Backbone as a chain_set.jsonl record, in Angstrom:
{"seq": "XXXXXXXXXXXXXXXXXXXXXXXXXXXXXXXXXXXXXXXXXXXXXXXXXXXXXXXXXXXXXXXXXXXXXXXXXXXXXXXXXXXXXXXXXXXXXXXXXXXXXXXXXXXXXXXXXXXXXXXXXXXXXXXXXXXXXXXXXXXXXXXXXXXXXXXXXXXXXXXXXXXXXXXXXXXXXXXXXXXXXXXXXXXXXXXXXXXXXXXXXXXXXXXXXXXXXXXXXXXX", "coords": {"N": [[0.989, -1.051, 0.254], [0.907, 2.253, -0.771], [1.95, 5.199, -0.433], [0.029, 8.507, -0.985], [0.451, 10.28, -3.998], [-0.061, 13.147, -3.812], [0.737, 16.135, -2.507], [-0.828, 17.77, -1.033], [-2.684, 16.231, -0.426], [-1.298, 14.76, 1.531], [-0.76, 16.562, 3.213], [-3.322, 17.015, 4.397], [-4.139, 14.256, 5.2], [-2.147, 14.12, 7.49], [-2.967, 16.077, 9.259], [-5.804, 15.402, 9.868], [-4.749, 13.003, 11.128], [-3.867, 14.601, 13.027], [-5.98, 15.947, 14.686], [-7.404, 13.378, 15.074], [-5.433, 12.194, 16.895], [-5.65, 14.311, 19.061], [-8.442, 14.863, 19.722], [-8.762, 12.593, 20.342], [-6.93, 12.161, 22.547], [-8.35, 14.381, 24.275], [-10.86, 13.392, 25.012], [-9.618, 11.359, 26.917], [-8.723, 12.943, 28.756], [-11.195, 14.197, 29.915], [-12.269, 11.975, 31.182], [-11.016, 12.314, 33.922], [-12.876, 13.74, 34.883], [-15.142, 13.196, 35.262], [-16.486, 12.545, 38.109], [-17.333, 14.97, 38.9], [-19.474, 15.429, 37.068], [-20.758, 13.113, 35.922], [-22.288, 12.455, 33.594], [-22.462, 14.733, 31.697], [-19.879, 14.265, 30.798], [-19.648, 11.79, 29.673], [-21.303, 12.338, 27.611], [-19.569, 14.378, 25.982], [-17.429, 12.44, 25.78], [-18.141, 11.161, 24.212], [-18.587, 12.465, 21.837], [-15.896, 13.518, 21.307], [-14.718, 10.976, 21.12], [-16.115, 9.711, 18.705], [-15.054, 11.681, 17.105], [-12.76, 11.368, 16.525], [-12.404, 8.708, 15.8], [-13.748, 9.459, 13.109], [-11.755, 11.283, 12.23], [-9.321, 9.838, 12.183], [-10.25, 7.582, 10.027], [-10.409, 9.651, 7.89], [-7.457, 10.417, 7.284], [-6.333, 8.04, 6.685], [-7.857, 7.628, 4.388], [-7.325, 9.987, 2.895], [-4.857, 9.824, 2.872], [-3.311, 7.182, 1.794], [-2.741, 5.397, -1.06], [-5.697, 4.066, -2.132], [-8.229, 1.651, -3.312], [-10.976, 2.283, -5.358], [-13.321, 1.13, -4.589], [-12.494, 0.775, -1.852], [-12.299, 3.019, -0.908], [-14.781, 3.91, -0.847], [-15.697, 2.215, 0.801], [-14.497, 3.257, 3.418], [-15.502, 5.839, 3.728], [-18.052, 5.065, 4.539], [-18.603, 4.369, 7.714], [-17.016, 6.856, 8.197], [-18.782, 8.959, 7.482], [-21.273, 8.315, 8.752], [-20.023, 8.477, 11.505], [-19.463, 11.414, 11.815], [-21.871, 12.263, 11.663], [-23.062, 11.4, 13.802], [-21.488, 12.331, 15.758], [-21.947, 15.354, 15.259], [-24.514, 15.378, 15.891], [-24.645, 14.352, 18.919], [-23.021, 16.532, 19.793], [-25.112, 18.785, 19.81], [-26.873, 17.985, 21.347], [-25.03, 17.706, 23.842], [-24.98, 20.586, 24.02], [-27.503, 21.512, 24.364], [-27.981, 20.15, 27.009], [-26.427, 22.153, 28.526], [-27.731, 23.984, 28.335], [-30.144, 23.946, 28.947], [-30.528, 21.693, 30.633], [-30.685, 18.398, 32.5], [-33.062, 16.662, 31.8], [-33.973, 18.35, 29.353], [-32.394, 17.447, 27.681], [-31.745, 14.653, 27.776], [-34.635, 13.983, 26.631], [-33.853, 14.754, 23.868], [-31.91, 13.084, 23.0], [-32.586, 10.858, 21.441], [-34.046, 12.237, 19.517], [-32.164, 13.698, 18.428], [-30.189, 11.407, 17.36], [-31.647, 10.438, 15.63], [-31.661, 12.137, 13.625], [-29.362, 12.316, 12.512], [-29.004, 9.813, 11.892], [-30.767, 10.258, 9.559], [-28.928, 12.002, 7.963], [-26.67, 10.631, 7.497], [-28.154, 8.791, 5.502], [-28.863, 10.549, 3.378], [-26.775, 11.279, 2.825], [-25.994, 9.043, 1.284], [-27.565, 9.031, -0.731], [-26.981, 10.936, -2.109], [-24.531, 10.583, -3.472], [-22.776, 10.595, -1.047], [-21.417, 13.205, -0.949], [-19.311, 15.624, 0.507], [-19.864, 18.084, 1.403], [-22.589, 18.091, 1.876], [-21.935, 17.056, 4.545], [-20.756, 19.404, 5.667], [-23.039, 21.895, 5.305], [-24.85, 20.165, 6.939], [-23.298, 20.141, 9.411], [-22.92, 22.969, 9.871], [-25.43, 24.319, 10.055], [-26.159, 22.705, 12.553], [-24.074, 23.633, 14.413], [-24.697, 26.498, 14.521], [-26.813, 26.548, 15.938], [-25.954, 25.6, 18.38], [-24.026, 27.774, 19.075], [-25.823, 29.606, 19.548], [-27.039, 28.64, 21.793], [-24.693, 28.752, 23.677], [-23.704, 31.262, 23.806], [-26.226, 32.737, 24.505], [-25.587, 31.755, 27.287], [-23.134, 32.816, 27.99], [-23.541, 35.25, 28.474], [-25.697, 35.638, 29.93], [-23.91, 34.858, 32.049], [-24.168, 32.322, 33.061], [-23.145, 29.83, 33.037], [-19.631, 28.867, 33.593], [-17.275, 29.167, 31.485], [-18.402, 29.374, 29.129], [-18.038, 31.246, 27.309], [-15.678, 30.524, 26.443], [-16.476, 28.08, 24.949], [-18.098, 29.142, 23.205], [-16.431, 30.321, 21.818], [-15.062, 28.275, 20.64], [-16.398, 27.045, 19.036], [-17.482, 29.251, 17.183], [-14.853, 29.208, 15.641], [-14.993, 26.376, 14.431], [-17.366, 26.839, 12.628], [-16.089, 28.581, 11.018], [-13.823, 27.247, 10.392], [-15.504, 25.356, 8.664], [-16.579, 27.081, 6.801], [-14.39, 27.512, 5.348], [-13.538, 24.756, 4.18], [-15.823, 24.581, 2.762], [-15.445, 26.698, 1.134], [-13.78, 25.789, -0.94], [-11.901, 26.87, -2.052], [-9.46, 28.251, -0.749], [-5.929, 28.079, 0.388], [-3.025, 27.211, 1.548], [0.765, 27.817, 2.456], [2.732, 26.56, 4.767], [5.708, 25.848, 5.225], [4.962, 22.958, 4.015], [2.568, 22.788, 1.45], [-0.936, 23.369, 1.725], [-4.05, 22.466, 1.266], [-7.838, 23.325, 0.755], [-9.1, 21.918, 2.397], [-7.097, 20.765, 4.08], [-6.14, 23.154, 5.27], [-8.757, 23.332, 6.711], [-8.716, 21.684, 8.41], [-6.796, 22.495, 10.229], [-7.642, 24.926, 11.458], [-9.489, 23.684, 12.586], [-8.6, 22.366, 14.568], [-7.501, 24.139, 16.367], [-9.76, 25.358, 17.003], [-10.825, 23.063, 18.705], [-9.024, 23.037, 20.941], [-9.315, 25.334, 22.105], [-12.471, 25.194, 22.632], [-12.217, 22.546, 24.37], [-10.847, 24.183, 26.442], [-13.315, 25.612, 27.601], [-14.54, 23.521, 28.339], [-13.246, 22.101, 30.294], [-13.418, 24.499, 32.302], [-15.493, 24.618, 32.573], [-16.327, 22.643, 34.059], [-14.708, 22.473, 36.005], [-15.902, 24.814, 37.511], [-18.363, 23.351, 38.144], [-21.622, 22.76, 37.056], [-23.36, 24.695, 36.925], [-22.466, 28.366, 37.227], [-23.655, 30.266, 39.144]], "CA": [[-0.271, 0.002, 0.147], [1.63, 3.297, -1.035], [1.393, 6.621, 0.285], [-0.885, 9.026, -1.607], [1.588, 11.454, -4.048], [-0.771, 14.559, -3.759], [1.609, 16.894, -1.792], [-2.138, 18.409, -0.555], [-3.843, 14.876, 0.272], [-0.566, 14.0, 2.518], [-0.999, 17.256, 4.206], [-4.78, 16.646, 4.521], [-4.106, 13.12, 6.313], [-1.431, 14.445, 8.635], [-3.757, 17.19, 9.897], [-6.587, 14.822, 9.993], [-3.959, 12.326, 12.381], [-3.447, 15.257, 14.386], [-7.179, 16.135, 15.297], [-7.659, 11.991, 15.911], [-4.661, 12.306, 18.472], [-6.344, 15.48, 19.928], [-9.47, 14.302, 20.223], [-9.092, 11.151, 21.36], [-6.654, 13.119, 24.054], [-9.399, 15.104, 24.908], [-11.82, 11.993, 25.513], [-9.158, 10.805, 28.062], [-8.734, 13.962, 29.933], [-12.41, 14.339, 30.449], [-12.274, 11.057, 32.035], [-10.932, 12.908, 35.068], [-13.952, 15.105, 35.863], [-16.378, 11.937, 35.622], [-17.358, 12.405, 39.121], [-17.881, 15.986, 38.504], [-20.548, 15.78, 36.138], [-20.766, 11.873, 34.825], [-23.72, 12.66, 32.201], [-21.908, 15.831, 30.46], [-18.335, 14.181, 30.374], [-19.852, 11.045, 28.975], [-21.849, 12.648, 25.918], [-18.336, 14.861, 25.17], [-16.279, 11.816, 25.466], [-18.537, 10.274, 22.572], [-18.415, 13.407, 20.629], [-14.568, 13.249, 21.134], [-14.123, 9.728, 20.696], [-16.477, 9.98, 17.433], [-14.178, 12.589, 15.791], [-10.972, 10.544, 16.495], [-12.673, 7.666, 14.548], [-13.59, 9.858, 11.619], [-10.511, 11.996, 11.455], [-8.432, 8.669, 11.699], [-10.697, 7.246, 8.359], [-10.003, 10.478, 6.788], [-6.001, 10.029, 7.624], [-6.452, 6.887, 6.074], [-8.52, 7.742, 2.847], [-6.236, 10.828, 2.079], [-3.245, 9.694, 2.804], [-3.161, 6.218, 1.2], [-3.229, 4.882, -2.623], [-6.936, 3.096, -2.36], [-8.844, 1.472, -4.771], [-12.656, 3.422, -5.519], [-14.363, 0.389, -3.418], [-11.706, 0.82, -0.501], [-12.44, 4.456, -0.463], [-16.508, 4.151, -0.537], [-15.958, 1.359, 2.179], [-14.0, 3.835, 4.25], [-16.273, 6.957, 3.897], [-19.492, 4.737, 5.228], [-18.443, 4.892, 8.904], [-17.01, 7.806, 8.248], [-20.221, 9.83, 7.788], [-22.098, 7.963, 10.084], [-19.003, 8.996, 12.867], [-19.41, 12.452, 11.666], [-23.334, 12.436, 11.925], [-23.145, 11.221, 15.104], [-20.555, 13.939, 16.575], [-22.792, 16.582, 15.555], [-26.112, 15.136, 16.856], [-24.477, 14.522, 20.212], [-22.976, 18.238, 20.005], [-25.987, 19.46, 19.623], [-27.241, 17.519, 23.183], [-24.396, 18.071, 25.146], [-25.218, 22.119, 24.454], [-28.555, 21.572, 25.211], [-27.51, 19.736, 28.703], [-25.88, 23.17, 29.472], [-28.28, 25.187, 28.205], [-31.609, 23.369, 29.416], [-30.178, 20.403, 31.852], [-30.222, 16.779, 31.928], [-34.226, 16.186, 31.452], [-34.653, 17.979, 28.119], [-30.921, 16.711, 26.98], [-32.084, 13.403, 27.485], [-35.303, 14.03, 25.353], [-33.172, 15.173, 22.483], [-31.144, 12.095, 22.267], [-33.329, 9.971, 20.264], [-34.436, 13.006, 18.185], [-30.878, 13.784, 17.315], [-29.661, 10.134, 16.809], [-32.866, 10.117, 14.362], [-31.646, 13.305, 12.826], [-28.353, 11.843, 12.586], [-29.271, 8.892, 10.77], [-31.34, 10.623, 8.441], [-27.953, 13.023, 7.601], [-26.258, 9.57, 6.974], [-28.854, 8.334, 4.576], [-28.883, 11.406, 2.765], [-25.223, 10.964, 1.96], [-25.789, 7.872, 0.123], [-28.619, 9.173, -1.775], [-26.395, 12.27, -2.785], [-23.297, 10.283, -3.397], [-21.494, 10.764, -0.292], [-20.723, 14.04, -0.747], [-18.765, 16.42, 2.035], [-20.182, 19.338, 1.226], [-23.803, 17.949, 2.812], [-21.78, 17.25, 5.956], [-20.652, 20.856, 6.121], [-24.108, 22.004, 5.751], [-25.299, 19.866, 8.647], [-22.753, 20.837, 10.708], [-23.164, 24.527, 10.065], [-26.643, 24.562, 11.0], [-26.055, 22.336, 14.147], [-23.266, 24.414, 15.289], [-24.911, 27.741, 14.385], [-28.081, 26.506, 17.047], [-24.803, 25.739, 19.488], [-23.705, 28.892, 18.997], [-26.766, 30.774, 20.256], [-27.169, 28.389, 22.965], [-23.63, 28.806, 24.299], [-24.031, 32.946, 23.6], [-26.971, 33.023, 25.411], [-25.477, 31.418, 28.441], [-22.182, 33.413, 28.292], [-24.354, 36.908, 28.297], [-26.457, 35.796, 31.192], [-23.144, 34.441, 33.18], [-24.734, 31.584, 33.681], [-22.347, 28.751, 32.778], [-18.296, 29.303, 33.614], [-16.436, 28.636, 30.512], [-19.613, 29.166, 27.805], [-17.426, 32.119, 26.308], [-14.599, 30.022, 25.371], [-17.062, 27.172, 24.427], [-18.907, 29.863, 21.822], [-15.6, 30.637, 20.683], [-14.464, 27.09, 19.863], [-17.451, 26.89, 18.035], [-17.565, 30.072, 15.959], [-14.051, 28.859, 14.827], [-15.618, 25.46, 13.925], [-18.166, 27.337, 11.96], [-15.157, 29.006, 10.382], [-13.384, 25.916, 9.324], [-16.276, 24.895, 7.917], [-16.966, 27.996, 5.573], [-12.924, 27.576, 4.574], [-13.711, 23.84, 3.636], [-16.949, 24.792, 1.714], [-15.166, 27.655, -0.719], [-12.786, 24.879, -2.223], [-10.556, 27.495, -2.874], [-8.124, 28.888, 0.079], [-4.911, 27.448, 0.308], [-1.544, 28.179, 2.103], [1.889, 26.918, 2.761], [3.467, 26.595, 5.861], [6.8, 25.218, 5.105], [4.298, 22.197, 3.411], [1.192, 22.968, 1.071], [-2.115, 22.842, 2.521], [-4.972, 23.075, 0.23], [-9.023, 24.109, 1.525], [-9.206, 20.941, 3.528], [-6.226, 20.738, 5.191], [-6.703, 24.999, 6.209], [-10.321, 23.303, 7.693], [-8.619, 20.736, 9.717], [-5.89, 23.534, 10.858], [-8.422, 25.942, 12.044], [-10.286, 22.878, 13.648], [-7.538, 22.126, 15.548], [-7.722, 25.399, 17.187], [-11.371, 25.218, 17.714], [-10.906, 22.079, 19.791], [-8.104, 23.479, 21.962], [-10.602, 26.505, 22.711], [-13.716, 24.207, 23.177], [-11.48, 22.345, 25.587], [-10.416, 25.101, 27.772], [-14.236, 25.877, 27.961], [-15.593, 22.574, 29.303], [-12.542, 22.345, 31.536], [-13.555, 25.596, 32.937], [-17.292, 24.798, 33.293], [-16.178, 21.345, 35.034], [-13.993, 22.728, 37.437], [-16.515, 25.304, 38.496], [-19.567, 22.889, 38.283], [-22.432, 23.054, 35.729], [-23.849, 26.011, 36.684], [-21.827, 29.498, 38.143], [-24.393, 31.224, 39.383]], "C": [[0.646, 1.167, -0.088], [0.677, 4.642, -0.713], [0.802, 8.052, -1.298], [0.221, 10.386, -2.477], [1.685, 12.612, -4.302], [0.17, 15.386, -2.774], [0.265, 17.179, -0.7], [-2.938, 17.44, 0.384], [-2.794, 14.153, 1.295], [-0.785, 14.858, 3.668], [-2.391, 17.021, 4.943], [-4.85, 15.412, 5.72], [-3.074, 13.535, 7.366], [-2.286, 15.644, 9.659], [-4.921, 16.42, 10.434], [-6.241, 13.616, 11.278], [-3.975, 13.041, 13.473], [-4.625, 15.39, 15.229], [-7.807, 14.415, 15.839], [-6.606, 12.001, 16.889], [-5.449, 12.973, 19.306], [-7.561, 15.301, 20.505], [-9.61, 13.419, 21.125], [-8.097, 11.617, 23.199], [-7.627, 13.955, 24.853], [-10.776, 14.115, 25.552], [-11.136, 11.961, 27.242], [-9.096, 11.751, 28.989], [-10.069, 14.404, 30.835], [-12.887, 13.118, 31.421], [-12.133, 11.522, 33.659], [-11.702, 13.513, 35.952], [-15.22, 14.397, 35.611], [-17.27, 12.257, 36.828], [-17.938, 13.731, 39.377], [-19.348, 16.463, 38.059], [-20.337, 14.591, 35.181], [-21.409, 12.088, 33.399], [-22.826, 13.338, 30.821], [-20.458, 15.277, 30.052], [-18.8, 12.686, 29.516], [-20.255, 11.198, 27.314], [-20.433, 13.482, 25.404], [-17.508, 13.801, 25.0], [-16.736, 10.843, 24.071], [-18.2, 11.185, 21.749], [-16.766, 13.244, 20.351], [-13.941, 12.013, 20.601], [-14.39, 9.468, 19.116], [-15.653, 10.486, 16.339], [-13.205, 11.735, 15.584], [-11.41, 9.635, 15.737], [-12.811, 8.204, 13.035], [-12.427, 10.636, 11.35], [-9.542, 10.922, 11.348], [-8.82, 7.649, 10.175], [-10.088, 8.1, 7.679], [-8.452, 10.683, 6.454], [-5.607, 9.061, 6.721], [-6.671, 6.996, 4.332], [-8.022, 8.982, 2.304], [-4.961, 10.716, 1.857], [-2.447, 8.515, 1.992], [-4.223, 5.986, -0.321], [-4.859, 3.979, -2.251], [-7.57, 2.934, -3.694], [-10.28, 2.462, -4.692], [-13.059, 2.641, -4.43], [-13.922, 0.465, -2.148], [-12.178, 2.331, 0.145], [-13.984, 4.541, 0.253], [-16.401, 3.328, 0.615], [-15.397, 2.187, 3.615], [-14.757, 5.041, 4.42], [-17.696, 6.524, 4.368], [-19.373, 4.977, 6.744], [-17.946, 5.789, 9.168], [-18.214, 9.084, 8.543], [-20.673, 9.558, 8.723], [-21.222, 8.277, 11.702], [-19.558, 10.347, 13.094], [-20.862, 12.877, 11.985], [-23.691, 12.267, 13.229], [-22.462, 12.527, 16.431], [-21.729, 14.944, 16.44], [-23.974, 16.375, 16.051], [-25.551, 15.342, 18.164], [-23.76, 15.735, 20.739], [-23.531, 18.842, 20.318], [-26.695, 18.798, 21.651], [-26.462, 17.782, 24.095], [-24.562, 19.922, 25.059], [-26.588, 21.891, 24.873], [-28.978, 21.264, 26.503], [-26.998, 21.424, 29.19], [-26.823, 24.218, 29.362], [-29.806, 25.077, 29.198], [-31.451, 22.503, 30.356], [-30.332, 19.342, 30.784], [-31.659, 16.384, 31.455], [-34.349, 16.635, 29.851], [-33.187, 16.928, 27.149], [-31.494, 15.319, 26.683], [-33.37, 13.055, 25.972], [-34.559, 14.262, 23.969], [-32.289, 14.349, 22.0], [-31.836, 11.284, 21.588], [-33.887, 10.775, 19.159], [-32.941, 13.15, 17.496], [-29.929, 12.619, 16.774], [-30.615, 9.723, 15.53], [-32.281, 10.827, 13.105], [-30.236, 12.73, 12.24], [-28.094, 10.523, 11.369], [-29.919, 9.227, 9.52], [-30.176, 11.309, 7.215], [-27.224, 11.727, 6.393], [-26.845, 8.751, 5.549], [-29.163, 9.124, 3.46], [-27.797, 11.46, 2.129], [-25.047, 10.07, 1.184], [-26.339, 8.273, -0.949], [-27.868, 10.354, -2.672], [-24.753, 11.964, -3.197], [-22.511, 10.522, -2.348], [-20.578, 12.465, -0.342], [-20.124, 14.851, 0.623], [-19.359, 17.181, 2.171], [-21.805, 19.117, 2.145], [-23.383, 17.906, 4.106], [-21.677, 18.703, 6.634], [-21.943, 21.851, 6.055], [-24.961, 21.504, 6.716], [-24.647, 20.391, 9.675], [-22.762, 22.084, 10.63], [-24.362, 24.478, 10.67], [-26.624, 24.093, 12.161], [-25.334, 23.432, 14.842], [-24.023, 26.268, 15.518], [-26.229, 27.681, 15.606], [-27.256, 26.412, 18.34], [-24.403, 26.614, 19.916], [-24.703, 29.321, 19.863], [-26.557, 30.128, 21.472], [-26.155, 28.911, 23.972], [-23.219, 30.687, 24.388], [-24.579, 33.103, 24.796], [-26.397, 33.147, 27.056], [-24.163, 31.931, 28.747], [-22.937, 34.679, 28.578], [-24.877, 36.735, 29.579], [-25.314, 35.048, 32.355], [-23.654, 33.066, 33.746], [-23.988, 29.889, 33.783], [-20.809, 29.073, 32.332], [-17.749, 28.582, 32.354], [-17.295, 28.843, 29.252], [-19.046, 30.128, 27.043], [-16.521, 31.433, 25.56], [-15.569, 28.718, 24.492], [-17.696, 27.621, 22.65], [-17.604, 30.116, 21.184], [-14.802, 29.828, 19.748], [-15.596, 27.051, 18.996], [-17.913, 27.651, 16.86], [-16.198, 29.566, 15.188], [-14.25, 27.531, 13.568], [-16.301, 26.013, 12.235], [-17.179, 28.004, 10.779], [-14.57, 28.594, 9.301], [-14.343, 25.512, 8.455], [-16.854, 25.528, 6.645], [-15.717, 27.679, 4.522], [-13.314, 26.324, 3.344], [-14.698, 23.949, 2.508], [-16.335, 25.823, 0.329], [-14.473, 26.766, -1.335], [-11.669, 25.566, -2.382], [-9.171, 28.379, -2.092], [-7.148, 27.382, 0.333], [-3.874, 28.191, 0.494], [-0.254, 27.088, 1.986], [2.376, 27.299, 3.77], [4.675, 25.714, 5.858], [6.105, 23.508, 3.654], [2.929, 22.9, 2.387], [-0.011, 22.386, 1.519], [-3.575, 23.442, 1.484], [-6.469, 23.41, 1.232], [-9.196, 23.047, 2.551], [-8.1, 20.737, 4.498], [-6.114, 22.135, 5.92], [-7.968, 24.415, 7.02], [-9.686, 22.826, 8.841], [-7.338, 21.795, 10.533], [-6.332, 23.985, 11.866], [-9.356, 24.662, 12.972], [-9.677, 22.435, 14.791], [-7.612, 22.918, 16.83], [-8.527, 25.68, 18.195], [-11.137, 24.08, 19.104], [-10.282, 22.408, 20.969], [-9.029, 24.249, 22.969], [-11.95, 26.009, 23.472], [-13.046, 23.718, 24.367], [-11.486, 22.856, 26.629], [-12.135, 25.406, 28.338], [-14.818, 25.078, 28.862], [-14.735, 22.124, 30.163], [-12.954, 23.356, 32.572], [-15.04, 25.166, 33.833], [-17.089, 23.321, 34.254], [-15.47, 21.733, 36.026], [-15.103, 23.775, 38.284], [-17.911, 24.551, 39.088], [-20.596, 23.375, 37.361], [-22.761, 24.2, 35.672], [-22.893, 26.827, 37.799], [-22.281, 30.061, 38.839], [-25.724, 30.853, 40.077]], "O": [[1.538, 1.004, 0.745], [-0.513, 4.96, -0.722], [1.381, 8.211, -2.373], [0.711, 11.293, -1.804], [2.641, 13.247, -4.748], [0.158, 14.619, -1.811], [0.403, 16.777, 0.455], [-3.556, 17.639, 1.429], [-3.161, 13.136, 1.884], [-0.964, 14.427, 4.807], [-2.378, 16.845, 6.161], [-5.407, 15.513, 6.813], [-3.425, 13.028, 8.431], [-1.946, 15.844, 10.825], [-5.166, 16.727, 11.6], [-7.052, 13.311, 12.153], [-4.058, 12.594, 14.617], [-4.525, 15.046, 16.407], [-8.532, 14.287, 16.826], [-7.066, 11.74, 18.0], [-5.971, 12.392, 20.258], [-7.758, 15.552, 21.694], [-10.216, 13.336, 22.193], [-8.422, 11.466, 24.377], [-7.535, 14.092, 26.072], [-11.456, 14.395, 26.54], [-11.668, 12.292, 28.302], [-9.424, 11.43, 30.131], [-10.082, 14.806, 31.999], [-13.746, 13.272, 32.289], [-12.954, 11.179, 34.51], [-11.555, 13.789, 37.143], [-16.295, 14.982, 35.743], [-18.498, 12.274, 36.748], [-18.983, 13.771, 40.026], [-20.078, 17.379, 38.439], [-19.916, 14.717, 34.031], [-20.897, 11.84, 32.307], [-22.581, 12.932, 29.684], [-19.885, 15.766, 29.078], [-18.087, 12.526, 28.526], [-19.864, 10.627, 26.296], [-20.152, 13.188, 24.242], [-16.702, 13.954, 24.082], [-16.085, 10.157, 23.283], [-17.47, 10.841, 20.82], [-16.392, 12.865, 19.241], [-12.956, 11.944, 19.866], [-13.505, 9.146, 18.324], [-15.501, 10.075, 15.188], [-12.846, 11.396, 14.456], [-10.762, 9.6, 14.692], [-12.279, 7.713, 12.04], [-12.06, 10.674, 10.176], [-8.818, 11.011, 10.357], [-7.977, 7.134, 9.441], [-9.25, 7.723, 6.859], [-8.191, 11.122, 5.334], [-4.612, 9.214, 6.013], [-5.965, 6.617, 3.398], [-8.283, 9.127, 1.11], [-4.183, 11.223, 1.049], [-1.295, 8.663, 1.584], [-5.399, 6.166, -0.635], [-4.548, 2.793, -2.143], [-7.547, 3.616, -4.718], [-10.39, 3.337, -3.832], [-13.199, 3.193, -3.338], [-14.728, 0.272, -1.238], [-12.349, 2.642, 1.324], [-14.32, 4.989, 1.349], [-17.068, 3.726, 1.569], [-15.782, 1.835, 4.73], [-14.647, 5.405, 5.591], [-18.525, 7.405, 4.599], [-20.109, 5.882, 7.136], [-18.068, 6.088, 10.356], [-18.39, 9.83, 9.507], [-20.645, 10.32, 9.689], [-21.784, 8.278, 12.797], [-20.059, 10.645, 14.179], [-20.986, 13.926, 12.618], [-24.574, 12.944, 13.755], [-22.845, 13.173, 17.406], [-22.384, 15.301, 17.419], [-24.5, 17.279, 16.7], [-25.836, 16.409, 18.707], [-23.817, 16.014, 21.937], [-23.126, 19.695, 21.108], [-26.789, 19.36, 22.741], [-26.909, 18.102, 25.196], [-24.245, 20.542, 26.073], [-26.747, 22.19, 26.056], [-29.929, 21.766, 27.101], [-27.306, 21.774, 30.329], [-26.821, 25.205, 30.096], [-30.326, 25.93, 29.916], [-32.411, 22.485, 31.127], [-30.271, 19.178, 29.566], [-31.556, 15.606, 30.507], [-34.695, 15.79, 29.024], [-33.216, 16.046, 26.291], [-31.685, 14.903, 25.54], [-33.257, 12.395, 24.939], [-35.038, 13.693, 22.988], [-31.791, 14.517, 20.887], [-31.041, 10.943, 20.713], [-34.183, 10.285, 18.069], [-32.633, 12.812, 16.353], [-29.062, 12.814, 15.921], [-30.351, 8.886, 14.667], [-32.319, 10.41, 11.948], [-30.289, 12.866, 11.018], [-27.328, 10.39, 10.415], [-29.686, 8.584, 8.496], [-30.342, 11.241, 5.997], [-27.19, 11.731, 5.162], [-26.111, 8.218, 4.717], [-29.715, 8.562, 2.514], [-27.77, 11.677, 0.917], [-24.113, 10.076, 0.383], [-25.862, 8.03, -2.058], [-28.215, 10.597, -3.828], [-23.894, 12.845, -3.242], [-21.336, 10.703, -2.668], [-19.464, 12.741, 0.105], [-20.594, 14.578, 1.728], [-19.686, 17.279, 3.354], [-22.116, 19.949, 2.998], [-24.057, 18.485, 4.957], [-22.213, 19.111, 7.665], [-21.858, 22.749, 6.893], [-25.751, 22.233, 7.314], [-25.145, 20.969, 10.642], [-22.516, 22.511, 11.758], [-24.375, 24.6, 11.894], [-27.023, 24.849, 13.047], [-25.868, 24.09, 15.735], [-23.832, 27.008, 16.483], [-26.575, 28.739, 16.132], [-27.664, 27.003, 19.339], [-24.254, 26.648, 21.137], [-24.383, 29.407, 21.049], [-25.96, 30.766, 22.338], [-26.554, 29.451, 25.004], [-22.363, 31.1, 25.17], [-24.021, 33.431, 25.844], [-26.575, 34.08, 27.839], [-23.799, 31.572, 29.867], [-22.248, 35.099, 29.508], [-24.599, 37.588, 30.421], [-25.763, 34.693, 33.445], [-23.484, 32.821, 34.94], [-24.367, 28.997, 34.542], [-20.531, 29.432, 31.187], [-17.836, 27.355, 32.308], [-16.776, 28.405, 28.225], [-19.448, 30.067, 25.882], [-16.417, 31.548, 24.339], [-15.231, 28.501, 23.329], [-17.763, 27.02, 21.578], [-17.614, 30.137, 19.954], [-14.184, 30.125, 18.725], [-15.189, 27.017, 17.835], [-18.485, 27.197, 15.87], [-16.374, 29.48, 13.973], [-13.903, 27.539, 12.387], [-15.9, 25.713, 11.11], [-17.57, 27.91, 9.615], [-14.532, 28.938, 8.119], [-13.936, 25.286, 7.315], [-17.408, 24.938, 5.718], [-15.836, 27.595, 3.299], [-13.407, 26.534, 2.134], [-14.442, 23.46, 1.408], [-16.591, 25.786, -0.875], [-14.508, 26.923, -2.555], [-10.603, 25.085, -2.766], [-8.226, 28.943, -2.643], [-7.459, 26.194, 0.421], [-3.609, 29.297, 0.023], [-0.273, 25.929, 1.573], [2.548, 28.516, 3.851], [4.59, 24.735, 6.599], [6.758, 23.178, 2.664], [2.303, 23.726, 3.051], [-0.178, 21.179, 1.689], [-3.888, 24.588, 1.16], [-6.271, 23.732, 2.404], [-9.473, 23.453, 3.68], [-8.329, 20.549, 5.693], [-6.003, 22.159, 7.146], [-8.242, 25.038, 8.046], [-9.875, 23.248, 9.982], [-7.19, 21.498, 11.719], [-5.884, 23.779, 12.994], [-9.83, 24.973, 14.064], [-10.244, 22.172, 15.851], [-7.742, 22.508, 17.983], [-8.434, 26.005, 19.379], [-11.298, 24.384, 20.286], [-10.842, 22.143, 22.033], [-9.375, 23.982, 24.12], [-12.352, 26.348, 24.585], [-13.213, 24.354, 25.408], [-11.938, 22.375, 27.667], [-12.245, 25.43, 29.564], [-15.43, 25.442, 29.866], [-15.322, 21.582, 31.099], [-12.819, 23.023, 33.749], [-15.461, 25.288, 34.984], [-17.885, 23.118, 35.17], [-15.715, 21.178, 37.097], [-15.221, 23.653, 39.503], [-18.484, 24.904, 40.119], [-20.398, 24.485, 36.867], [-22.605, 24.879, 34.658], [-22.56, 26.349, 38.884], [-21.48, 30.676, 39.543], [-26.537, 31.732, 40.362]]}, "num_chains": 1, "name": "protein.A"}
């Protein structure tokens, strides 16, 4: 099995691998806060764990020379994982915004939404643009929740979480543009830049999550 000869595909794969490692690390770090808020930690751990799986599959897809059938096979669990990541992200936001009862009721609804998203990707030939649109809609909803919490000063770390979500929306816009590219020693196309911004977004988001867990669910 050979590496992809296209330089930008290799940098995309490398940044995908970095996201996988970072997301897995976040899931591990969160386990140290289970006694503070077990339900919240569980949901966010699923978010980061599934993100790590999707990013690892993305790294393989971009970084290796694979047959069309193998590529198609990899994208099936990748899209399903991404759909679940976004759905559970919304559940986590609802938990902070309205509490556990509302979040529990949101779980089956969001899981159905994730499965519908996955089904649509199959009908639409698996285009990644569908995920970008799906993610953007969900992230805008989550952003509104955390901005509201930050303005009301109801949740410590809400501002950081909102900033992380904003950066993730920016990353999605970069990916959707299809035209942005940079060179930082190595060339990065829009997919690579998308991942670089996502890495910063994850770090910022994680700071907000840790701050919220340190202070307890509600700060006031």
